[in-house]
MDTraj code that builds the backbone (N, CA, C; nanometers):
import mdtraj as md
import numpy as np

residues = "UNK UNK UNK UNK UNK UNK UNK UNK UNK UNK UNK UNK UNK UNK UNK UNK UNK UNK UNK UNK UNK UNK UNK UNK UNK UNK UNK UNK UNK UNK UNK UNK UNK UNK UNK UNK UNK UNK UNK UNK UNK UNK UNK UNK UNK UNK UNK UNK UNK UNK UNK UNK UNK UNK UNK UNK UNK UNK UNK UNK UNK UNK UNK UNK UNK UNK UNK UNK UNK UNK UNK UNK UNK UNK UNK UNK UNK UNK UNK UNK UNK UNK UNK UNK UNK UNK UNK UNK UNK UNK UNK UNK UNK UNK UNK UNK UNK UNK UNK UNK UNK UNK UNK UNK UNK UNK UNK UNK UNK UNK UNK UNK UNK UNK UNK UNK UNK UNK UNK UNK".split()
xyz = np.array([
    [0.3541, 3.1424, -2.2634],
    [0.3495, 3.0442, -2.1570],
    [0.4910, 3.0057, -2.1118],
    [0.5842, 3.0029, -2.2045],
    [0.7216, 2.9714, -2.1674],
    [0.7801, 3.0768, -2.0748],
    [0.7259, 3.1964, -2.0751],
    [0.7753, 3.3042, -1.9910],
    [0.7175, 3.2982, -1.8502],
    [0.6422, 3.1954, -1.8186],
    [0.5869, 3.1799, -1.6852],
    [0.4414, 3.2186, -1.6723],
    [0.3772, 3.2515, -1.7818],
    [0.2348, 3.2857, -1.7785],
    [0.1558, 3.1608, -1.7421],
    [0.0618, 3.1717, -1.6510],
    [-0.0152, 3.0565, -1.6038],
    [-0.1588, 3.0582, -1.6538],
    [-0.1972, 3.1644, -1.7228],
    [-0.3340, 3.1694, -1.7705],
    [-0.3535, 3.2763, -1.8754],
    [-0.4662, 3.2654, -1.9438],
    [-0.5029, 3.3610, -2.0478],
    [-0.6509, 3.3909, -2.0313],
    [-0.6837, 3.5188, -2.0217],
    [-0.8237, 3.5586, -2.0107],
    [-0.8480, 3.6743, -2.1054],
    [-0.9368, 3.6548, -2.1994],
    [-0.9742, 3.7577, -2.2967],
    [-1.0833, 3.8443, -2.2341],
    [-1.0687, 3.9738, -2.2432],
    [-1.1680, 4.0635, -2.1838],
    [-1.3050, 4.0497, -2.2484],
    [-1.3123, 3.9836, -2.3627],
    [-1.4413, 3.9574, -2.4267],
    [-1.5074, 3.8304, -2.3739],
    [-1.4353, 3.7532, -2.2933],
    [-1.4923, 3.6317, -2.2351],
    [-1.5953, 3.6690, -2.1288],
    [-1.6882, 3.5784, -2.1003],
    [-1.7885, 3.6062, -1.9961],
    [-1.7210, 3.6390, -1.8629],
    [-1.7665, 3.7456, -1.7989],
    [-1.7032, 3.7908, -1.6751],
    [-1.7166, 3.6898, -1.5622],
    [-1.8177, 3.6019, -1.5679],
    [-1.8330, 3.5032, -1.4609],
    [-1.7194, 3.4002, -1.4625],
    [-1.6427, 3.3925, -1.5716],
    [-1.5300, 3.2998, -1.5778],
    [-1.4047, 3.3571, -1.5124],
    [-1.4014, 3.4879, -1.4903],
    [-1.2826, 3.5512, -1.4345],
    [-1.2481, 3.4964, -1.2969],
    [-1.3480, 3.4806, -1.2097],
    [-1.3199, 3.4285, -1.0755],
    [-1.2680, 3.2852, -1.0833],
    [-1.3221, 3.2046, -1.1759],
    [-1.2706, 3.0684, -1.1953],
    [-1.1254, 3.0732, -1.2405],
    [-1.0954, 3.1609, -1.3346],
    [-0.9597, 3.1727, -1.3874],
    [-0.8615, 3.2102, -1.2769],
    [-0.8973, 3.3077, -1.1963],
    [-0.8091, 3.3523, -1.0878],
    [-0.7867, 3.2401, -0.9876],
    [-0.8934, 3.1714, -0.9488],
    [-0.8821, 3.0627, -0.8513],
    [-0.7919, 2.9510, -0.9050],
    [-0.8101, 2.9137, -1.0290],
    [-0.7330, 2.8046, -1.0884],
    [-0.5851, 2.8415, -1.0982],
    [-0.5550, 2.9618, -1.1439],
    [-0.4156, 3.0050, -1.1554],
    [-0.3527, 3.0175, -1.0169],
    [-0.4282, 3.0663, -0.9196],
    [-0.3777, 3.0794, -0.7830],
    [-0.3365, 2.9440, -0.7263],
    [-0.4109, 2.8378, -0.7618],
    [-0.3787, 2.7025, -0.7152],
    [-0.2557, 2.6447, -0.7851],
    [-0.2056, 2.7154, -0.8859],
    [-0.0877, 2.6675, -0.9568],
    [-0.1187, 2.5941, -1.0856],
    [-0.2463, 2.5871, -1.1202],
    [-0.2846, 2.5213, -1.2443],
    [-0.2880, 2.6245, -1.3574],
    [-0.3245, 2.5790, -1.4747],
    [-0.3267, 2.6646, -1.5929],
    [-0.4708, 2.6920, -1.6341],
    [-0.4991, 2.8166, -1.6723],
    [-0.6330, 2.8535, -1.7190],
    [-0.6255, 2.8939, -1.8658],
    [-0.7005, 2.8240, -1.9474],
    [-0.7212, 2.8608, -2.0874],
    [-0.8690, 2.8408, -2.1171],
    [-0.9400, 2.9435, -2.1635],
    [-1.0811, 2.9255, -2.1974],
    [-1.0964, 2.8187, -2.3052],
    [-1.1982, 2.7357, -2.2920],
    [-1.2185, 2.6240, -2.3852],
    [-1.2258, 2.6692, -2.5306],
    [-1.2949, 2.7795, -2.5549],
    [-1.3115, 2.8225, -2.6940],
    [-1.1824, 2.8762, -2.7555],
    [-1.0850, 2.9089, -2.6727],
    [-0.9570, 2.9598, -2.7223],
    [-0.8471, 2.8533, -2.7174],
    [-0.8734, 2.7446, -2.6461],
    [-0.7700, 2.6452, -2.6215],
    [-0.7144, 2.5854, -2.7506],
    [-0.7981, 2.5562, -2.8464],
    [-0.7531, 2.4908, -2.9687],
    [-0.6474, 2.5728, -3.0419],
    [-0.6754, 2.6996, -3.0655],
    [-0.5778, 2.7812, -3.1387],
    [-0.4522, 2.8066, -3.0564],
    [-0.4688, 2.8258, -2.9269],
    [-0.3529, 2.8472, -2.8405],
    [-0.2675, 2.7212, -2.8357],
    [-0.3316, 2.6053, -2.8201],
    [-0.2575, 2.4795, -2.8141],
    [-0.1844, 2.4531, -2.9454],
    [-0.2456, 2.4843, -3.0582],
    [-0.1787, 2.4666, -3.1874],
    [-0.0505, 2.5481, -3.1942],
    [-0.0573, 2.6717, -3.1474],
    [0.0623, 2.7569, -3.1478],
    [0.1698, 2.7034, -3.0542],
    [0.1286, 2.6636, -2.9350],
    [0.2247, 2.6129, -2.8371],
    [0.2877, 2.4836, -2.8866],
    [0.2067, 2.3946, -2.9400],
    [0.2582, 2.2667, -2.9893],
    [0.3609, 2.2899, -3.0990],
    [0.3368, 2.3854, -3.1855],
    [0.4317, 2.4101, -3.2935],
    [0.5666, 2.4572, -3.2405],
    [0.5669, 2.5286, -3.1293],
    [0.6915, 2.5783, -3.0723],
    [0.7555, 2.4768, -2.9785],
    [0.6780, 2.4261, -2.8853],
    [0.7309, 2.3393, -2.7807],
    [0.7294, 2.1928, -2.8215],
    [0.6277, 2.1540, -2.8946],
    [0.6067, 2.0133, -2.9247],
    [0.7169, 1.9470, -3.0034],
    [0.7890, 2.0210, -3.0860],
    [0.8938, 1.9609, -3.1684],
    [0.9975, 1.8887, -3.0843],
    [1.0452, 1.9540, -2.9805],
    [1.1470, 1.8930, -2.8959],
    [1.0921, 1.7746, -2.8177],
    [0.9666, 1.7831, -2.7767],
    [0.9088, 1.6788, -2.6932],
    [0.8861, 1.5487, -2.7692],
    [0.8598, 1.5563, -2.8975],
    [0.8321, 1.4362, -2.9758],
    [0.9508, 1.3411, -2.9789],
    [1.0703, 1.3942, -2.9595],
    [1.1906, 1.3124, -2.9660],
    [1.2123, 1.2324, -2.8372],
    [1.1443, 1.2677, -2.7330],
    [1.1606, 1.1980, -2.6055],
    [1.0818, 1.0679, -2.6065],
    [1.1167, 0.9789, -2.5178],
    [1.0484, 0.8498, -2.5146],
    [0.9833, 0.8248, -2.3798],
    [0.8709, 0.7570, -2.3837],
    [0.7996, 0.7222, -2.2606],
    [0.8665, 0.6069, -2.1870],
    [0.9560, 0.5365, -2.2547],
    [1.0214, 0.4215, -2.1922],
    [1.1038, 0.4596, -2.0700],
    [1.1401, 0.5846, -2.0586],
    [1.2205, 0.6304, -1.9456],
    [1.1398, 0.6378, -1.8158],
    [1.0083, 0.6410, -1.8272],
    [0.9231, 0.6634, -1.7103],
    [0.8881, 0.5338, -1.6395],
    [0.8773, 0.5427, -1.5061],
    [0.8255, 0.4303, -1.4286],
    [0.6751, 0.4218, -1.4540],
    [0.6118, 0.3100, -1.4188],
    [0.4667, 0.3001, -1.4379],
    [0.3888, 0.4116, -1.3665],
    [0.4309, 0.4474, -1.2463],
    [0.3603, 0.5535, -1.1734],
    [0.3831, 0.6887, -1.2395],
    [0.5058, 0.7156, -1.2826],
    [0.5330, 0.8410, -1.3528],
    [0.4489, 0.8500, -1.4803],
    [0.4348, 0.7383, -1.5488],
    [0.3527, 0.7344, -1.6697],
    [0.2084, 0.7731, -1.6370],
    [0.1545, 0.7186, -1.5272],
    [0.0172, 0.7510, -1.4869],
    [0.0045, 0.8980, -1.4478],
    [0.1045, 0.9501, -1.3774],
    [0.1031, 1.0922, -1.3405],
    [0.1016, 1.1782, -1.4670],
    [0.1861, 1.1444, -1.5635],
    [0.1902, 1.2192, -1.6893],
    [0.0564, 1.2119, -1.7623],
    [-0.0031, 1.0955, -1.7657],
    [-0.1332, 1.0779, -1.8312],
    [-0.2384, 1.1678, -1.7665],
    [-0.2390, 1.1727, -1.6337],
    [-0.3367, 1.2551, -1.5616],
    [-0.3097, 1.4048, -1.5801],
    [-0.1834, 1.4428, -1.5892],
    [-0.1504, 1.5827, -1.6196],
    [-0.2061, 1.6189, -1.7566],
    [-0.1940, 1.5266, -1.8515],
    [-0.2481, 1.5489, -1.9852],
    [-0.3985, 1.5657, -1.9860],
    [-0.4644, 1.5109, -1.8851],
    [-0.6097, 1.5249, -1.8721],
    [-0.6469, 1.6525, -1.7972],
    [-0.5452, 1.7293, -1.7567],
    [-0.5716, 1.8554, -1.6884],
    [-0.5937, 1.8422, -1.5391],
    [-0.5551, 1.7291, -1.4814],
    [-0.5760, 1.7071, -1.3382],
    [-0.4755, 1.7870, -1.2557],
    [-0.5194, 1.8329, -1.1397],
    [-0.4322, 1.9027, -1.0455],
    [-0.3533, 1.7998, -0.9652],
    [-0.2540, 1.8458, -0.8910],
    [-0.1770, 1.7546, -0.8061],
    [-0.2667, 1.6848, -0.7045],
    [-0.3624, 1.7579, -0.6483],
    [-0.4553, 1.6974, -0.5523],
    [-0.5359, 1.5856, -0.6177],
    [-0.5853, 1.6110, -0.7379],
    [-0.6648, 1.5100, -0.8085],
    [-0.5802, 1.3887, -0.8455],
    [-0.4554, 1.4123, -0.8839],
    [-0.3654, 1.3016, -0.9171],
    [-0.3384, 1.2177, -0.7930],
    [-0.3121, 1.2845, -0.6817],
    [-0.2866, 1.2130, -0.5560],
    [-0.4057, 1.1257, -0.5191],
    [-0.5250, 1.1799, -0.5298],
    [-0.6458, 1.1030, -0.4982],
    [-0.6634, 0.9850, -0.5933],
    [-0.6410, 1.0080, -0.7214],
    [-0.6621, 0.9024, -0.8216],
    [-0.5633, 0.7871, -0.8056],
    [-0.4404, 0.8191, -0.7652],
    [-0.3360, 0.7164, -0.7548],
    [-0.3124, 0.6699, -0.6113],
    [-0.3888, 0.7258, -0.5172],
    [-0.3764, 0.6890, -0.3754],
    [-0.2342, 0.7111, -0.3242],
    [-0.1793, 0.8274, -0.3584],
    [-0.0473, 0.8661, -0.3107],
    [-0.0573, 1.0078, -0.2548],
    [0.0460, 1.0506, -0.1827],
    [0.0429, 1.1844, -0.1230],
    [0.0747, 1.2912, -0.2278],
    [0.0380, 1.4155, -0.1952],
    [0.0696, 1.5276, -0.2838],
    [0.2208, 1.5441, -0.2981],
    [0.2940, 1.5184, -0.1893],
    [0.4401, 1.5273, -0.1962],
    [0.4968, 1.4240, -0.2923],
    [0.4385, 1.3045, -0.2924],
    [0.4830, 1.2007, -0.3852],
    [0.4524, 1.2415, -0.5287],
    [0.3374, 1.3021, -0.5508],
    [0.3029, 1.3512, -0.6850],
    [0.4072, 1.4531, -0.7296],
    [0.4394, 1.5487, -0.6427],
    [0.5396, 1.6504, -0.6771],
    [0.6748, 1.5864, -0.7081],
    [0.7105, 1.4844, -0.6319],
    [0.8362, 1.4133, -0.6559],
    [0.8361, 1.3458, -0.7927],
    [0.7249, 1.2816, -0.8258],
    [0.7139, 1.2171, -0.9575],
    [0.7224, 1.3208, -1.0697],
    [0.6580, 1.4341, -1.0508],
    [0.6600, 1.5383, -1.1539],
    [0.8023, 1.5894, -1.1747],
    [0.8763, 1.6112, -1.0660],
    [1.0158, 1.6549, -1.0787],
    [1.0976, 1.5523, -1.1560],
    [1.0741, 1.4260, -1.1270],
    [1.1452, 1.3192, -1.1969],
    [1.1091, 1.3167, -1.3454],
    [0.9812, 1.3364, -1.3753],
    [0.9361, 1.3389, -1.5152],
    [0.9988, 1.4575, -1.5879],
    [1.0025, 1.5749, -1.5217],
    [1.0677, 1.6916, -1.5825],
    [1.2097, 1.6551, -1.6262],
    [1.2842, 1.5934, -1.5353],
    [1.4238, 1.5593, -1.5644],
    [1.4344, 1.4569, -1.6774],
    [1.3525, 1.3538, -1.6721],
    [1.3613, 1.2467, -1.7717],
    [1.3199, 1.2928, -1.9110],
    [1.2243, 1.3831, -1.9182],
    [1.1757, 1.4301, -2.0480],
    [1.2356, 1.5655, -2.0866],
    [1.3286, 1.6140, -2.0030],
    [1.3938, 1.7429, -2.0268],
    [1.2904, 1.8535, -2.0497],
    [1.1940, 1.8594, -1.9606],
    [1.0902, 1.9616, -1.9665],
    [1.1024, 2.0510, -1.8440],
    [1.0365, 2.1654, -1.8501],
    [1.0514, 2.2625, -1.7414],
    [0.9194, 2.3188, -1.6920],
    [0.8090, 2.2711, -1.7480],
    [0.6804, 2.3240, -1.7037],
    [0.5722, 2.2169, -1.7145],
    [0.4692, 2.2377, -1.6386],
    [0.3542, 2.1472, -1.6419],
    [0.2882, 2.1502, -1.7802],
    [0.2904, 2.2661, -1.8428],
    [0.2334, 2.2781, -1.9769],
    [0.3080, 2.1883, -2.0754],
    [0.4398, 2.1854, -2.0674],
    [0.5163, 2.0972, -2.1553],
    [0.4799, 1.9512, -2.1307],
    [0.4599, 1.9143, -2.0045],
    [0.4195, 1.7763, -1.9748],
    [0.2822, 1.7467, -2.0330],
    [0.1899, 1.8406, -2.0190],
    [0.0558, 1.8206, -2.0747],
    [0.0623, 1.8056, -2.2266],
    [0.1445, 1.8868, -2.2908],
    [0.1599, 1.8768, -2.4360],
    [0.2200, 1.7430, -2.4765],
    [0.3157, 1.6966, -2.3981],
    [0.3760, 1.5663, -2.4276],
    [0.2692, 1.4575, -2.4198],
    [0.1882, 1.4626, -2.3157],
    [0.0811, 1.3634, -2.2996],
    [-0.0186, 1.3716, -2.4151],
    [-0.0538, 1.4931, -2.4550],
    [-0.1477, 1.5114, -2.5660],
    [-0.0878, 1.4584, -2.6958],
    [0.0366, 1.4961, -2.7237],
    [0.1026, 1.4513, -2.8471],
    [0.1211, 1.3007, -2.8512],
    [0.1339, 1.2396, -2.7347],
    [0.1546, 1.0947, -2.7274],
    [0.0233, 1.0187, -2.7162],
    [-0.0882, 1.0906, -2.7166],
    [-0.2221, 1.0296, -2.7069],
    [-0.2319, 0.9362, -2.5866],
    [-0.1956, 0.9875, -2.4690],
    [-0.1954, 0.9060, -2.3474],
    [-0.3321, 0.8941, -2.2828],
    [-0.4321, 0.9595, -2.3373],
    [-0.5654, 0.9505, -2.2766],
    [-0.6709, 0.9438, -2.3815],
])
top = md.Topology()
chain = top.add_chain()
for i, resn in enumerate(residues, 1):
    res = top.add_residue(resn, chain, resSeq=i)
    for name in ("N", "CA", "C"):
        top.add_atom(name, md.element.get_by_symbol(name[0]), res)
traj = md.Trajectory(xyz[None], top)
């Protein structure tokens, strides 16, 4: 995932999920099958999570905190914009700011930070 991979699809997974996976990755979100997510997340957390635990949520504005929480819930930028009554451009701006404040470089790292911090 650190190499820019946006999804994982096992050829043994049901073929009807392939179109969902392609659509989700095309939108810029991440696709991980539910039954594989636990083991994949454990591996990612062990590699990426160590650095993230040292960061603090105190650096974030209240809106950035809400954006991070929603990213941790797997929400897309469109869904975040709707939930917070802000534009998609504002969501993108908040995400860029969160990246800088938490020294992260991907949406996956933000989601892991939210998960590790039990924000939802």
